[in-house]
N, C-alpha and C positions, 0 to 999 in steps of 0.2 A: 109075510109078517116076520118070519125068521130072518130074512135078508135085511129088513129095515132095522131090527134090533141089533144085528151084527154091524151095520153101518154106524148106528148111533154109538155102539160100544167102541168102535174104532175111533170115531171122532172124539169121544170123551177121553180115550187114552191118548190121543194126539194132543189135545189141549191141556192135559194134566200129566204129561210125561216128565221125566227128569229134566230134559232140555227146556221144556216149556216153563217149568217151575223156576229154573235158573234165569230164563228170559224175563219172567215176571219180577224176579228179585232185582234184576238190573233196571227194570223200568220203574220200580217203586219210587226211587228218589225223584225222578223227573215228574212222575204222576203227582206226588205230594207237593212238589214245587208249583206245578200248574194249578192244582186245586187251591193252594194257599195264596198265591200271588197273582192269579189270573181269574179263575172261575169264581172264587169267593168275592173278590172286589167287584166283579161285574154284577153278580147277584145282589150284593149289598147296595150298589149304586142304583140298580133298578128298583129295589124296595124303597130306598130313600126318596126316589123321585115321586113316589106315590103317597108320601107323607108330608105333613108340616113338621118342621124341625125347629129346635131352639138354637141359641148362639153357639153351643158346643157340638151341634150336629146330632143331638139325641132326638129320636122319633117321638113326636108329641101326639099327632092326630092323623088318622088316615083321611086323605083328601081325594084319592083316586087320580083322575086326570086333571085336577085343578091347576097343578103347577104348570102343566103343559099349556093349558088354555090361557093362563095368565101370561106366559111367555109369548104366545102367538098374538096377543093383543098389544104387546109392547113394540113400538116403532123401532127403538134402539136394537132390539133383538134381530129384526129383519134387516136393518142396516148392516149389522155385524155379519149376519148370515150371507148377505149378498157380497160383502167385502171379502169374506172367506172364499167364496166361489171365484170371485175375480182374482184374488191373490193366488189361489191354487192354479186356475186355468192359465193365467199369464205366466207365472213362474215355470210351470211344467212345460208349456209351449216353448218358451225361450231356452230352457235347459235342453230340451229335446233337439231343437234346431241347431243350437251352437254345439251341442254334443255330437251331432251327426257331422257337422262341418269339421270340427277338430279331429274326429275319428278318421274322416276321409284324408285329412292332411297327414295324420300320423301313420296312416296305412300305406303311404307312398315311401319308396326307398329314397333317402337323401342323407347327406352327412349331418350329423347332430340329432338324428331322430331319437336316439336313446336318451339324450339329454332332455329333449323336449318332452318325452314321455314321463321322465322323472319330475320335471318341473310342473307338469299339468296336474299331478296328483297332490301337490302341496296343499291347496285350499281344502280338499276333501280329507286329507290325512290329519290336518290340524283339527283340534276339537272345536266344536261350534262356539262355546263360550269365548275361547281365545280369538277366533275370527271375528265374532260380534264386537268384542271390546276393542280389537284392533281397528275395525272400521268405524267405531264410535269416535276414536281419536282422529281418524282420517277426515271425518265429517265435522270436527270441532270448528266453531265459527271464527276462532281467533288463531289457534295454533295448528289446525288441521292441515294436512298435506294438500288436500284437494282445494280448499279455499285459498291457501297461500299460493299454490301453483297457478290458479286462475287469475289471481290479482297480479302476480309478478309478470306473467306472460301477456297480460292485457286482454286475455280472452273474455274475461268477465270481471269488471272492476268492482261490482257490488253483488257478489253471489249471495243467495239466500242462506238463512240459518237452516241448514239441511234437515236437521232433526227437530226444528222448532216451529215449522209451518206444516199444516196438515198434508197438502199435496206432495211437497218435497220430501216430507218424512216418510210417507207411504212408499214412494218410489225409491227412496234411498234404502229403506229396509228390505224391500223386495229385491233390489239389486244384490244385496249381501246374500240373501237366500239363493239367488241364482248363481252367484260367484262360488258359493260353497258346493252347490249341487252339480254344476257342469262337469267337473272331473269324473264323478261317478258315472254319469251318462256317457261321457267320452270313452272311458275304459271299457264299459260294458259293450258299447257299439263297436269299438275296435276289436274286442275279442270275438264278437259275432262276425265281423267282416273277415277276420283272418281264418275263420272256419269255413268260409265259402270257397269252393274248389276253384283254383286258378285256371283249370281247364275250361271252365265256362267263359272266363274272360278272354282266353286265347281263341276259343271258337267264335266269340262275338266279334273279335278283331278281324278274323278271317271273313266273317259275314259283312264287314264294313260298318259295324256299330261305332258310334262316337262315344265320348266319355259320359255324356248325359244319358244316353240310351243304356249304357252298361249299368249306370247307377239305378235307373228306373226299373229295368227288366231283370237285373241279376242281383245287385247289392241289396236293394230294398226287400225283394221277396226272400232273399237268403237270410236276412236278419229280422224278419217279421216277428218271429216268436220272441227274440231278444228285445225288440222294440216294444212289444206288448208288455212283457214282464217289467222292463225298466220303467216305462211310463206309469205302470200300476204302482210300483214301489215309490216312485217319485211323487205321485199324487197323494198317497197315504202319508208320506213323510212331510210333504209341504203343507198339507191341510192341518197337520198337527205340529207345525214348527213353532213351538213355544219359546225356546231359548233365544233365537235370534231377535224376535220382537221384544221380549221382556227385558233382555239385557241392554238393548239399544234405546228403547223408548218407553217401556212399560205400558204400551198401549196408547201413549199420548203422541202428539199434543191433543188434548180435548177428545181422547178416544178415537182419533183418526186412523190409528194403526192397529186397533183391536181386531183380531179375528176370533173365531169361536173358541179356540182353545185358551187364549189369554182372557177372554171374557168370562169363561168358566172359572178360571183361577181368581179373577177379581171378585166375582159374585161369592165364591166359596170362602176365600181366605182374607179378603179385604172388607167385604160387606157382611160376612157370616150368614149368607143366605144359602145354606147347604142344600136345601130342597130344590132351589132353582138351578144351582150348579149341577146337581145330580140329574135333573131333568134335561139340561143342555148336554150333559155327557152322554145320556141315553140317545138323544137326537144325533149327536156326533157319531156314536157307535152304529146307529141305523144307517146314516148316510154313507159311512165308509164301508159297511157291509154290503150295501146296494152296489156301490162302485166296484167292490171286489167280485161280487156275483156277476155283474155285467161283463167284466173282464174275463172271468172264468167261462162264462157262456160263449163269448166270442172265441176264446182260445180252444175250448173243447169242440166247438162246432167245426173249427178248422182241422182238428185232429181226426174227426170222424170221416 
């Protein structure tokens, strides 16, 4: 009993010592920031999703899960949801594949490698709005570089209005997201590859391993953790890529480029349906949380 009281006293002194008080003081601004700009908005959106709201977002009547059930009965919601999954899966897969290829090329010694590393970072270093508006001009049906080049070279005499037709608009916008995201994946994979011991490659050469075998049995296992974290971040960012779509098409034509995040914006700020926007935001939060938990489970399982 005496020993237990002594232990409790020591713990209390540890958590309320002079050093601990100073640490709490330094943590206070970050804590206030998190509460004000992250925790409170999340709680507020969850509450709003359970109410009927008026045009200015004021809570009118508690409806429980009615907002969610109404969304699940709308065909457009499921179309946008499936498009969001397709958008994210395709974009992350392509960014990962090309990021690996470019990282492998930049990891090899050759003249001009430093220049290539500098150039590869430009799309990612540029802000997303600048890149989106740049590509919007590239896709312009009359003055755009892409359309003009295809016509002049004779490759395609009558190219489509890239951002004016549903299919071409979707793939045009997804390409811009891929173009912006590839440099990040490349640099992360390159950093992971350079952390792999060169002794392993030298031993593999002695054992007669070819380039493909070295990649499969040394490079991939060596960057597995980096690959996992990079794809997780890319998945979260891509699923929530509002700027690229909104600045290029605003979800058009005819809603063919809407994903969940732009659909939430349209419901909330164009149609003033705050309760449905909040409900979709909660669904998005749940989806991304599940994805993050799956990644975390896989990662920590490997660490044990």
